[in-house]
Each structure stands twice: as C-alpha cells, then as structure tokens.
One Martini backbone bead per residue (centre of mass of N, CA, C, O) as a GRO file, in nm:
protein
  123
    1UNK     BB    1  -2.236   2.001  -2.277
    2UNK     BB    2  -2.406   1.914  -2.035
    3UNK     BB    3  -2.369   1.618  -2.070
    4UNK     BB    4  -2.063   1.617  -2.036
    5UNK     BB    5  -2.066   1.733  -1.746
    6UNK     BB    6  -2.236   1.503  -1.627
    7UNK     BB    7  -2.045   1.271  -1.686
    8UNK     BB    8  -1.798   1.388  -1.537
    9UNK     BB    9  -1.928   1.418  -1.257
   10UNK     BB   10  -2.003   1.126  -1.219
   11UNK     BB   11  -1.708   1.016  -1.242
   12UNK     BB   12  -1.582   1.183  -1.009
   13UNK     BB   13  -1.763   1.082  -0.786
   14UNK     BB   14  -1.699   0.779  -0.819
   15UNK     BB   15  -1.387   0.799  -0.783
   16UNK     BB   16  -1.386   0.928  -0.496
   17UNK     BB   17  -1.540   0.695  -0.359
   18UNK     BB   18  -1.330   0.475  -0.421
   19UNK     BB   19  -1.061   0.618  -0.330
   20UNK     BB   20  -1.100   0.671  -0.026
   21UNK     BB   21  -1.027   0.356   0.048
   22UNK     BB   22  -0.799   0.272  -0.159
   23UNK     BB   23  -0.559   0.440  -0.057
   24UNK     BB   24  -0.510   0.279   0.199
   25UNK     BB   25  -0.446   0.013   0.039
   26UNK     BB   26  -0.191   0.143  -0.118
   27UNK     BB   27  -0.036   0.267   0.166
   28UNK     BB   28  -0.082  -0.007   0.318
   29UNK     BB   29  -0.085  -0.282   0.482
   30UNK     BB   30  -0.229  -0.598   0.442
   31UNK     BB   31  -0.492  -0.759   0.615
   32UNK     BB   32  -0.587  -1.089   0.708
   33UNK     BB   33  -0.906  -1.250   0.779
   34UNK     BB   34  -1.118  -1.456   0.954
   35UNK     BB   35  -1.472  -1.479   0.896
   36UNK     BB   36  -1.788  -1.502   1.042
   37UNK     BB   37  -2.102  -1.596   0.985
   38UNK     BB   38  -2.386  -1.443   1.184
   39UNK     BB   39  -2.573  -1.332   0.946
   40UNK     BB   40  -2.873  -1.201   0.791
   41UNK     BB   41  -2.960  -0.902   0.612
   42UNK     BB   42  -3.184  -0.606   0.557
   43UNK     BB   43  -3.086  -0.339   0.434
   44UNK     BB   44  -3.142  -0.001   0.422
   45UNK     BB   45  -3.201   0.226   0.203
   46UNK     BB   46  -3.297   0.529   0.100
   47UNK     BB   47  -3.573   0.407  -0.082
   48UNK     BB   48  -3.492   0.107  -0.002
   49UNK     BB   49  -3.472  -0.240   0.017
   50UNK     BB   50  -3.235  -0.452   0.033
   51UNK     BB   51  -3.087  -0.722   0.003
   52UNK     BB   52  -2.946  -0.986   0.124
   53UNK     BB   53  -2.681  -0.986   0.378
   54UNK     BB   54  -2.386  -1.049   0.529
   55UNK     BB   55  -2.266  -1.099   0.857
   56UNK     BB   56  -1.941  -1.029   0.992
   57UNK     BB   57  -1.697  -1.182   1.214
   58UNK     BB   58  -1.397  -1.045   1.391
   59UNK     BB   59  -1.062  -1.059   1.511
   60UNK     BB   60  -0.861  -0.762   1.621
   61UNK     BB   61  -0.658  -0.687   1.856
   62UNK     BB   62  -0.881  -0.809   2.077
   63UNK     BB   63  -1.119  -0.719   1.880
   64UNK     BB   64  -1.451  -0.698   1.780
   65UNK     BB   65  -1.590  -0.730   1.451
   66UNK     BB   66  -1.849  -0.590   1.222
   67UNK     BB   67  -1.956  -0.675   0.888
   68UNK     BB   68  -2.073  -0.620   0.571
   69UNK     BB   69  -2.131  -0.754   0.296
   70UNK     BB   70  -2.095  -0.624  -0.014
   71UNK     BB   71  -2.255  -0.845  -0.138
   72UNK     BB   72  -2.599  -0.937  -0.209
   73UNK     BB   73  -2.556  -1.223  -0.026
   74UNK     BB   74  -2.638  -1.494   0.122
   75UNK     BB   75  -2.521  -1.687   0.399
   76UNK     BB   76  -2.404  -1.935   0.579
   77UNK     BB   77  -2.410  -1.994   0.893
   78UNK     BB   78  -2.061  -2.039   1.002
   79UNK     BB   79  -1.899  -1.947   0.786
   80UNK     BB   80  -1.582  -1.890   0.625
   81UNK     BB   81  -1.414  -1.581   0.553
   82UNK     BB   82  -1.205  -1.371   0.366
   83UNK     BB   83  -1.051  -1.073   0.481
   84UNK     BB   84  -0.956  -0.733   0.404
   85UNK     BB   85  -0.725  -0.472   0.536
   86UNK     BB   86  -0.589  -0.198   0.642
   87UNK     BB   87  -0.376  -0.117   0.856
   88UNK     BB   88  -0.582   0.005   1.123
   89UNK     BB   89  -0.870  -0.072   0.941
   90UNK     BB   90  -1.124  -0.284   1.016
   91UNK     BB   91  -1.375  -0.121   0.900
   92UNK     BB   92  -1.262  -0.196   0.590
   93UNK     BB   93  -1.361  -0.471   0.558
   94UNK     BB   94  -1.320  -0.712   0.282
   95UNK     BB   95  -1.353  -0.868   0.006
   96UNK     BB   96  -1.212  -0.949  -0.264
   97UNK     BB   97  -1.213  -0.686  -0.559
   98UNK     BB   98  -1.034  -0.655  -0.815
   99UNK     BB   99  -1.221  -0.688  -1.064
  100UNK     BB  100  -1.457  -0.504  -0.987
  101UNK     BB  101  -1.293  -0.245  -0.941
  102UNK     BB  102  -1.156  -0.233  -1.217
  103UNK     BB  103  -1.419  -0.198  -1.380
  104UNK     BB  104  -1.515   0.059  -1.247
  105UNK     BB  105  -1.273   0.234  -1.315
  106UNK     BB  106  -1.297   0.200  -1.626
  107UNK     BB  107  -1.585   0.323  -1.654
  108UNK     BB  108  -1.527   0.595  -1.525
  109UNK     BB  109  -1.301   0.681  -1.722
  110UNK     BB  110  -1.483   0.668  -1.966
  111UNK     BB  111  -1.686   0.878  -1.875
  112UNK     BB  112  -1.484   1.105  -1.847
  113UNK     BB  113  -1.383   1.111  -2.140
  114UNK     BB  114  -1.663   1.150  -2.269
  115UNK     BB  115  -1.739   1.413  -2.122
  116UNK     BB  116  -1.497   1.582  -2.230
  117UNK     BB  117  -1.567   1.541  -2.534
  118UNK     BB  118  -1.846   1.662  -2.529
  119UNK     BB  119  -1.774   1.941  -2.397
  120UNK     BB  120  -1.564   1.994  -2.656
  121UNK     BB  121  -1.699   1.874  -2.933
  122UNK     BB  122  -1.588   1.590  -3.041
  123UNK     BB  123  -1.881   1.416  -3.006
   0.00000   0.00000   0.00000
C-alpha cells in the first residue's frame, strides 16, 4: 500500500510540474520567434553540475530575452533556432517538445494508475 501511495504521489507531483506551464500553452495563442545561440553554459543543479546547454537570445515586443535550451546539448554559437511560448509569457520560451512531453505525460499517467492499483490491492 505504501508503495502504491509513493507511486501515485510521484506521478501527481510530476503531472503538476508539467501542467503548471502547459496550461498556459493550451489556453493562450502560441507565439514563435527565432532565437540566436549566444553561448553555452554549465548550469549548476541542486547536488551536481549539469551538462552543457545553450543560452538563446530573442527579441519580443521590443525587449530582449534570454533563455536556456531545455535539452542539455551545446549548440554552435550564432545559429538560429525556433522557440515558442504562450502570448504574453516570453519567459516560458522553449523549443517544440510535443513528443517528449507526450511521452512524459503517458509515463506519469501510467505511474498514477499503477500507484492507485497497488494502493487498492489490485496489483
């Protein structure tokens, strides 16, 4: 039963983390911009240093924004990539992730179902 509750709690935490920004994408028009890679950084994680990731810069409504690439892969400086974000929230800009996010949602829903089944003694 405790294992089932742990699976369900993990899944619910993951789902709320993903949904927090995806709700904006589902309820607002999507804006796409071309962003230039201006550098590669080694962001620091909670307990470790993460791999190199690209920093991208773009202009929206006359203001310049800078975001980190979601996936940890360095990019050649000066290249142009397309980012998208919900209208009015350029701080949420990221590269298209439809397949990756879809797989994450499917796995988390699977964990949620498995956790509920274990907690109820079905599995």
